[in-house]
Residue frames relative to the residue before (quaternion, step in Angstrom):
aa qw qx qy qz dx dy dz
M 1.0000 0.0000 0.0000 0.0000 0.00 0.00 0.00
K 0.4673 -0.6921 0.4769 0.2741 3.57 -0.90 0.92
A 0.4832 -0.6737 0.4737 0.2971 3.59 -0.87 0.92
V 0.4356 -0.6852 0.5206 0.2642 3.55 -1.05 0.82
E 0.3763 -0.7249 0.5307 0.2262 3.56 -0.84 0.97
P 0.5450 -0.6068 0.4513 0.3620 3.62 -1.01 0.70
V 0.5063 -0.6520 0.4653 0.3195 3.58 -0.99 0.81
Q 0.5243 -0.6829 0.4118 0.2986 3.56 -0.86 0.95
M 0.6255 0.5653 -0.3504 0.4079 3.59 1.07 -0.70
A 0.5433 0.6678 -0.3834 0.3343 3.59 1.23 -0.28
L 0.7668 0.2967 -0.1928 0.5355 3.60 1.17 -0.18
P 0.0648 0.8355 -0.5413 0.0684 3.60 0.36 1.22
V 0.6358 0.5217 -0.3316 0.4622 3.58 1.25 0.14
T 0.3096 -0.7159 0.5930 0.1998 3.54 -1.20 0.58
L 0.4319 -0.7060 0.4952 0.2641 3.56 -0.84 0.95
P 0.3687 -0.7036 0.5530 0.2515 3.61 -0.75 0.97
D 0.3992 -0.7637 0.4471 0.2397 3.60 -0.59 1.09
D 0.6934 0.4493 -0.3006 0.4764 3.61 1.21 -0.18
E 0.5662 0.5589 -0.4105 0.4456 3.62 1.23 0.15
T 0.1825 0.7931 -0.5396 0.2158 3.50 0.37 1.35
F 0.6831 -0.4307 0.3577 0.4690 3.57 -1.28 -0.04
A 0.6319 0.5605 -0.3292 0.4220 3.59 1.06 -0.76
S 0.7423 0.3984 -0.2281 0.4881 3.61 1.07 -0.68
Y 0.4120 0.7153 -0.4695 0.3131 3.61 1.27 0.03
F 0.5097 -0.6947 0.4114 0.2972 3.58 -0.77 1.02
G 0.6446 0.5307 -0.3235 0.4451 3.59 1.14 -0.54
G 0.5312 -0.6491 0.3906 0.3794 3.56 1.29 -0.26
E 0.5914 -0.6011 0.4145 0.3422 3.55 -1.18 0.62
N 0.6991 0.4625 -0.2738 0.4716 3.58 1.16 -0.46
S 0.3930 0.7115 -0.4935 0.3094 3.59 1.24 0.19
L 0.6513 -0.5421 0.3609 0.3894 3.57 -1.18 0.54
E 0.6809 0.5064 -0.3027 0.4339 3.57 0.91 -0.92
V 0.6619 0.4851 -0.3108 0.4796 3.61 0.98 -0.79
S 0.6364 0.5286 -0.3289 0.4554 3.59 0.92 -0.88
H 0.6566 0.5119 -0.3081 0.4603 3.58 0.97 -0.86
L 0.6841 0.4958 -0.2984 0.4440 3.58 0.82 -1.00
K 0.6650 0.4908 -0.3111 0.4692 3.59 0.99 -0.78
S 0.6802 0.4928 -0.2995 0.4525 3.58 0.94 -0.83
A 0.5442 0.6296 -0.4005 0.3835 3.60 1.17 -0.50
F 0.6352 0.5476 -0.3316 0.4320 3.58 1.08 -0.69
N 0.6274 0.5688 -0.3341 0.4137 3.58 1.18 -0.50
T 0.7566 0.3474 -0.1962 0.5181 3.59 1.21 -0.39
L 0.3263 0.7790 -0.4836 0.2299 3.58 1.25 0.27
A 0.6153 0.5959 -0.3537 0.3757 3.58 0.99 -0.79
T 0.8023 0.2949 -0.1351 0.5010 3.57 1.05 -0.67
S 0.8167 0.1876 -0.0928 0.5377 3.61 1.17 -0.19
F 0.4961 -0.6007 0.5356 0.3257 3.53 -1.35 0.37
Q 0.1599 -0.8005 0.5740 0.0641 3.57 -0.80 1.02
Y 0.0532 0.8044 -0.5854 0.0857 3.57 -0.64 1.14
T 0.0200 -0.7983 0.6009 -0.0360 3.57 -0.86 1.03
Y 0.1673 -0.7716 0.6096 0.0710 3.55 -1.00 0.90
L 0.0921 -0.7976 0.5960 0.0071 3.57 -0.68 1.17
C 0.0302 0.8133 -0.5808 0.0173 3.60 -0.71 0.95
G 0.2580 0.7375 -0.5907 0.2016 3.51 -1.12 0.77
L 0.5250 -0.6279 0.4703 0.3301 3.55 -1.20 0.48
G 0.7881 -0.3293 0.2210 0.4708 3.57 -1.29 -0.09
D 0.8377 0.1717 -0.1603 0.4931 3.55 -1.17 0.74
S 0.4000 0.7026 -0.4970 0.3152 3.57 1.04 0.70
G 0.5083 -0.6663 0.4119 0.3577 3.59 1.23 -0.29
K 0.4166 0.7347 -0.4645 0.2663 3.58 1.22 0.08
S 0.6329 0.5088 -0.3429 0.4721 3.62 1.04 -0.67
H 0.5824 0.5688 -0.3595 0.4562 3.58 1.10 -0.71
L 0.6632 0.5099 -0.3083 0.4529 3.58 0.94 -0.86
L 0.6196 0.5259 -0.3483 0.4672 3.59 1.10 -0.61
Y 0.6340 0.5154 -0.3291 0.4733 3.58 0.93 -0.89
A 0.6714 0.5115 -0.2948 0.4480 3.56 0.90 -1.00
T 0.6295 0.5339 -0.3306 0.4575 3.58 1.03 -0.77
C 0.6594 0.5032 -0.3049 0.4680 3.58 0.96 -0.88
I 0.6515 0.5077 -0.3150 0.4676 3.58 0.95 -0.86
H 0.6416 0.5224 -0.3132 0.4661 3.57 1.01 -0.89
A 0.6476 0.5172 -0.3151 0.4624 3.58 1.01 -0.81
Q 0.6440 0.5244 -0.3156 0.4589 3.57 0.97 -0.87
E 0.6485 0.5262 -0.3150 0.4509 3.57 1.00 -0.84
R 0.7008 0.4326 -0.2589 0.5047 3.59 1.20 -0.52
G 0.5590 -0.6491 0.3666 0.3630 3.57 1.29 0.22
L 0.4905 0.6618 -0.4289 0.3707 3.58 1.22 0.42
S 0.4648 -0.6470 0.5177 0.3120 3.57 -1.16 0.58
T 0.0429 0.8252 -0.5550 0.0961 3.56 -0.81 0.98
M 0.0342 -0.7848 0.6185 0.0199 3.53 -1.26 0.44
L 0.2261 -0.7363 0.6185 0.1556 3.54 -1.17 0.66
L 0.1451 -0.7966 0.5861 0.0292 3.54 -0.67 1.19
S 0.1451 -0.7930 0.5885 0.0617 3.58 -0.46 1.20
M 0.3620 -0.7541 0.5028 0.2177 3.58 -0.42 1.19
R 0.5935 0.5769 -0.3650 0.4262 3.58 1.06 -0.65
E 0.7196 0.4474 -0.2376 0.4749 3.58 1.09 -0.77
V 0.8141 0.3264 -0.1403 0.4594 3.59 0.95 -0.81
I 0.4464 0.7298 -0.4571 0.2434 3.61 1.13 -0.25
D 0.6654 0.5160 -0.3122 0.4400 3.60 1.03 -0.72
F 0.5751 0.5760 -0.3840 0.4360 3.61 1.22 -0.29
G 0.4578 -0.6824 0.4473 0.3531 3.56 1.20 -0.52
P 0.7202 -0.4929 0.2970 0.3875 3.58 -1.30 0.35
I 0.4332 0.7035 -0.4650 0.3183 3.61 1.23 -0.12
V 0.5873 0.6043 -0.3717 0.3895 3.61 1.13 -0.58
L 0.6282 0.5469 -0.3399 0.4368 3.60 1.21 -0.37
E 0.5171 0.6746 -0.4135 0.3263 3.58 1.19 -0.41
G 0.8324 0.2059 -0.1800 0.4820 3.54 -0.83 1.04
L 0.5354 0.6632 -0.4075 0.3278 3.59 1.19 -0.25
E 0.5355 0.6207 -0.4147 0.3950 3.59 1.22 -0.22
S 0.5665 0.5885 -0.3934 0.4219 3.61 1.24 -0.13
L 0.5636 0.6097 -0.3806 0.4071 3.60 1.26 -0.26
D 0.4873 -0.6263 0.5150 0.3242 3.55 -1.29 0.35
V 0.8067 0.0996 0.0112 0.5825 3.56 0.95 -0.99
L 0.0038 0.7864 -0.6175 0.0168 3.57 -0.88 0.97
C 0.1157 -0.7708 0.6243 0.0509 3.55 -0.96 0.95
I 0.0952 -0.7984 0.5940 0.0260 3.60 -0.81 1.01
D 0.1955 -0.8064 0.5539 0.0682 3.56 -0.59 1.20
D 0.8615 0.1166 -0.1007 0.4838 3.59 -1.12 0.81
V 0.1038 0.8351 -0.5323 0.0921 3.58 0.86 0.95
H 0.5240 0.6474 -0.4136 0.3679 3.61 1.20 -0.36
L 0.5752 0.6244 -0.3723 0.3751 3.60 1.17 -0.46
V 0.6285 0.5395 -0.3529 0.4351 3.63 1.18 -0.31
A 0.4310 0.7233 -0.4598 0.2823 3.62 1.23 -0.24
G 0.8138 0.2239 -0.1901 0.5015 3.56 -0.81 1.05
N 0.6200 0.4949 -0.3451 0.5016 3.59 1.29 -0.10
D 0.3486 -0.7961 0.4545 0.1951 3.57 -0.07 1.32
A 0.6683 0.5143 -0.3142 0.4361 3.57 0.86 -0.94
W 0.6874 0.4731 -0.2819 0.4735 3.57 0.91 -0.90
E 0.6347 0.5363 -0.3415 0.4391 3.60 0.95 -0.82
K 0.6767 0.4817 -0.2912 0.4747 3.59 0.91 -0.92
A 0.6555 0.5233 -0.3147 0.4444 3.56 0.97 -0.88
L 0.6616 0.4957 -0.3102 0.4694 3.59 0.97 -0.79
F 0.6196 0.5342 -0.3395 0.4642 3.57 1.02 -0.77
N 0.6760 0.4826 -0.2902 0.4753 3.59 0.90 -0.93
F 0.6331 0.5279 -0.3408 0.4521 3.58 1.03 -0.72
F 0.5951 0.5604 -0.3568 0.4522 3.60 1.00 -0.79
N 0.6806 0.5019 -0.2933 0.4459 3.56 0.88 -0.96
R 0.6799 0.4803 -0.2904 0.4719 3.59 1.04 -0.74
F 0.7398 0.4605 -0.2219 0.4375 3.57 1.01 -0.86
S 0.6383 0.5806 -0.3261 0.3861 3.58 1.12 -0.61
E 0.4241 0.6501 -0.5175 0.3601 3.52 0.15 1.37
P 0.6851 -0.4759 0.3316 0.4407 3.61 -1.18 0.33
K 0.7865 0.2971 -0.2733 0.4674 3.55 -1.25 0.71
K 0.6400 0.4807 -0.3370 0.4957 3.58 1.26 0.30
C 0.0970 -0.7844 0.6114 0.0396 3.57 -1.09 0.78
L 0.0388 -0.7948 0.6051 -0.0260 3.56 -0.79 1.07
V 0.0140 -0.7750 0.6316 -0.0153 3.57 -0.89 1.00
V 0.0752 -0.8141 0.5752 -0.0278 3.55 -0.74 1.14
T 0.1344 -0.7781 0.6049 0.1030 3.58 -1.09 0.68
A 0.0451 0.7617 -0.6459 0.0243 3.53 -1.27 0.55
D 0.5817 -0.6032 0.4072 0.3633 3.57 -1.22 0.26
L 0.7942 0.1811 -0.0840 0.5740 3.60 1.17 -0.55
L 0.6592 -0.4767 0.3928 0.4289 3.55 -1.32 0.09
P 0.6836 -0.5259 0.3074 0.4021 3.65 -1.09 0.62
D 0.6802 0.5037 -0.2993 0.4406 3.60 0.90 -0.87
M 0.7096 0.4576 -0.2459 0.4760 3.59 1.23 -0.38
L 0.5311 0.6904 -0.3710 0.3219 3.60 1.27 0.03
N 0.3863 -0.7314 0.4739 0.3021 3.63 1.25 -0.15
I 0.3095 0.7228 -0.5430 0.2948 3.56 1.07 0.75
T 0.3688 -0.7852 0.4640 0.1792 3.56 -0.77 1.07
L 0.6544 0.4899 -0.3132 0.4833 3.60 1.22 -0.36
P 0.3690 -0.7699 0.4734 0.2168 3.61 -0.25 1.24
D 0.6335 0.5475 -0.3405 0.4279 3.60 0.99 -0.76
L 0.6424 0.5036 -0.3331 0.4719 3.60 1.06 -0.68
V 0.6060 0.5384 -0.3509 0.4687 3.59 1.02 -0.75
S 0.6434 0.5292 -0.3108 0.4576 3.56 0.98 -0.90
R 0.6612 0.5007 -0.3067 0.4670 3.60 0.94 -0.87
L 0.6559 0.5241 -0.3161 0.4418 3.59 0.94 -0.85
K 0.6867 0.4709 -0.2692 0.4840 3.58 1.21 -0.52
W 0.4006 0.7653 -0.4353 0.2535 3.60 1.29 -0.05
G 0.8139 0.3642 -0.1511 0.4267 3.52 0.67 -1.12
T 0.7005 -0.3948 0.3585 0.4743 3.52 -1.28 -0.54
T 0.1804 -0.8042 0.5629 0.0624 3.57 -0.82 1.05
F 0.0770 -0.7709 0.6315 0.0335 3.54 -1.07 0.88
Q 0.1988 -0.7369 0.6337 0.1260 3.55 -0.95 0.93
I 0.1343 -0.8225 0.5523 0.0214 3.55 -0.53 1.20
R 0.3951 -0.7361 0.5010 0.2259 3.55 -0.74 1.05
S 0.5532 -0.5935 0.4665 0.3523 3.55 -1.22 0.53
M 0.5368 -0.6333 0.4553 0.3217 3.55 -1.15 0.62
S 0.3660 -0.6931 0.5770 0.2295 3.56 -1.04 0.83
D 0.6713 -0.4609 0.3612 0.4544 3.59 -1.25 0.08
D 0.6141 0.5413 -0.3459 0.4586 3.58 1.07 -0.70
D 0.6346 0.5264 -0.3199 0.4667 3.58 1.02 -0.85
K 0.6787 0.5036 -0.2931 0.4471 3.56 0.91 -0.95
A 0.6373 0.5144 -0.3285 0.4705 3.57 0.99 -0.82
E 0.6607 0.5051 -0.3019 0.4661 3.57 0.94 -0.89
A 0.6521 0.5217 -0.3084 0.4556 3.58 1.02 -0.85
L 0.6419 0.5203 -0.3221 0.4620 3.59 1.01 -0.78
V 0.6488 0.5078 -0.3110 0.4739 3.58 0.96 -0.90
K 0.6658 0.5066 -0.3003 0.4581 3.58 0.93 -0.93
R 0.6710 0.4974 -0.3025 0.4592 3.58 0.91 -0.91
A 0.6259 0.5294 -0.3294 0.4686 3.58 1.06 -0.79
N 0.6556 0.5211 -0.3103 0.4498 3.59 0.92 -0.90
M 0.6362 0.5335 -0.3234 0.4539 3.57 1.06 -0.76
R 0.6770 0.4564 -0.2784 0.5058 3.57 1.24 -0.48
G 0.5027 -0.6391 0.4292 0.3932 3.57 1.28 -0.13
L 0.5387 0.6040 -0.3879 0.4411 3.55 1.27 0.49
E 0.3041 -0.7622 0.5429 0.1785 3.58 -0.81 0.95
L 0.0498 0.7728 -0.6270 0.0843 3.54 -0.65 1.20
T 0.3070 -0.7693 0.5307 0.1797 3.57 -0.55 1.14
D 0.6366 -0.5147 0.4062 0.4060 3.54 -1.26 0.37
E 0.6125 0.5587 -0.3390 0.4447 3.59 1.07 -0.76
C 0.6750 0.4828 -0.2898 0.4768 3.59 0.95 -0.88
A 0.6296 0.5330 -0.3332 0.4566 3.58 1.02 -0.80
R 0.6851 0.4719 -0.2888 0.4738 3.58 0.91 -0.85
F 0.5759 0.5626 -0.3726 0.4616 3.59 1.16 -0.55
L 0.6498 0.5137 -0.3153 0.4631 3.58 0.96 -0.86
L 0.6560 0.5235 -0.3080 0.4481 3.56 0.99 -0.81
T 0.6994 0.4634 -0.2782 0.4676 3.59 1.04 -0.71
R 0.7582 0.4052 -0.2059 0.4676 3.60 1.11 -0.60
L 0.7660 0.3164 -0.1641 0.5349 3.58 1.23 -0.40
S 0.7152 -0.3916 0.3381 0.4699 3.54 -1.34 -0.06
R 0.3963 -0.7217 0.5158 0.2367 3.56 -1.05 0.76
D 0.4152 0.6940 -0.4775 0.3436 3.57 1.28 0.11
M 0.4677 -0.7286 0.4220 0.2688 3.57 -0.63 1.13
R 0.6301 0.5261 -0.3429 0.4566 3.59 0.99 -0.74
A 0.6505 0.5042 -0.3133 0.4737 3.61 0.98 -0.83
L 0.6481 0.5197 -0.3171 0.4575 3.59 0.99 -0.82
L 0.6586 0.4976 -0.3129 0.4698 3.59 1.00 -0.75
D 0.6020 0.5362 -0.3512 0.4762 3.58 1.14 -0.61
V 0.6365 0.5133 -0.3179 0.4800 3.58 1.06 -0.78
L 0.6249 0.5392 -0.3338 0.4553 3.57 1.00 -0.82
D 0.6262 0.5364 -0.3296 0.4598 3.56 1.05 -0.78
K 0.6484 0.5097 -0.3093 0.4734 3.59 0.99 -0.85
L 0.6655 0.5035 -0.2989 0.4628 3.57 0.96 -0.87
D 0.5978 0.5635 -0.3529 0.4478 3.56 1.08 -0.70
H 0.6863 0.4719 -0.2737 0.4811 3.56 0.89 -0.98
A 0.6582 0.5140 -0.3122 0.4530 3.59 0.96 -0.87
S 0.6475 0.5259 -0.3103 0.4559 3.56 1.00 -0.84
M 0.6624 0.4941 -0.3044 0.4737 3.58 0.98 -0.85
A 0.6673 0.5143 -0.3076 0.4422 3.59 0.93 -0.90
A 0.7537 0.3815 -0.1986 0.4970 3.58 0.98 -0.89
Q 0.3056 -0.7591 0.5074 0.2700 3.57 1.31 -0.27
R 0.4739 0.6487 -0.4371 0.4045 3.53 0.98 0.97
K 0.4632 -0.6368 0.5335 0.3086 3.55 -1.19 0.57
L 0.5249 -0.6230 0.4730 0.3357 3.52 -1.24 0.43
T 0.0922 0.7503 -0.6439 0.1176 3.52 -0.56 1.27
I 0.6588 -0.5047 0.3547 0.4307 3.56 -1.18 0.31
P 0.6469 0.4970 -0.3484 0.4618 3.69 0.85 -0.74
F 0.6602 0.4945 -0.3197 0.4663 3.61 0.96 -0.82
I 0.6371 0.5283 -0.3256 0.4571 3.60 0.97 -0.82
K 0.6312 0.5305 -0.3226 0.4648 3.58 1.01 -0.84
S 0.6786 0.4934 -0.2792 0.4669 3.54 0.95 -0.91
A 0.6909 0.4967 -0.2834 0.4422 3.58 0.84 -1.00
L 0.7623 0.3579 -0.1854 0.5064 3.57 1.03 -0.81
K 0.3628 -0.7562 0.4607 0.2905 3.56 1.39 -0.03
L 0.2613 0.7758 -0.5209 0.2419 3.55 0.85 1.03
């Protein structure tokens, strides 16, 4: 029987090329990063499953991007499935995904109370849980706290290694912005990073989008990032 190809609509997100394990705010030596990297070393003989939970700005989505990038670098087939983006398409998006080596599912808590999705995810776990496969799932809370109505799915979500990741503080965000800027060859002082935090949204994804704009503005104007320049570039 011919293998079913994964549905194309299942990947409406683009992997940010700078959201790697190296740029993770918790550091490359954090327990969660060390675990995710080591999981690839035992794929040949076992199914690797990791559950990451944390509230907004905890960096759990960053870890999914980094996992996918790490998988690509090792020549493995991978996909990131954002439940926020695909839930309205229905469980059809899961068809054929068991052919992948690595699958990352973001915001799995969104399926709670959706019978069709809960059953489909449970069945997918059963199809995917075999050697040479790696599954990483994120949610805002621990499996028992998700209000999922299918007990078997709760049981599956509790199978693997679980990490509870704390939300980023303002200090963490400032440090992450400086680190990300440095990785781009852009000098961003701690003072400038904290200015952005006080004047803009504290959402990390929004802050990184602003950093991208500042990077382009700085290159175009051949100017260093100073608070006056940031005010001008962002019209603050």
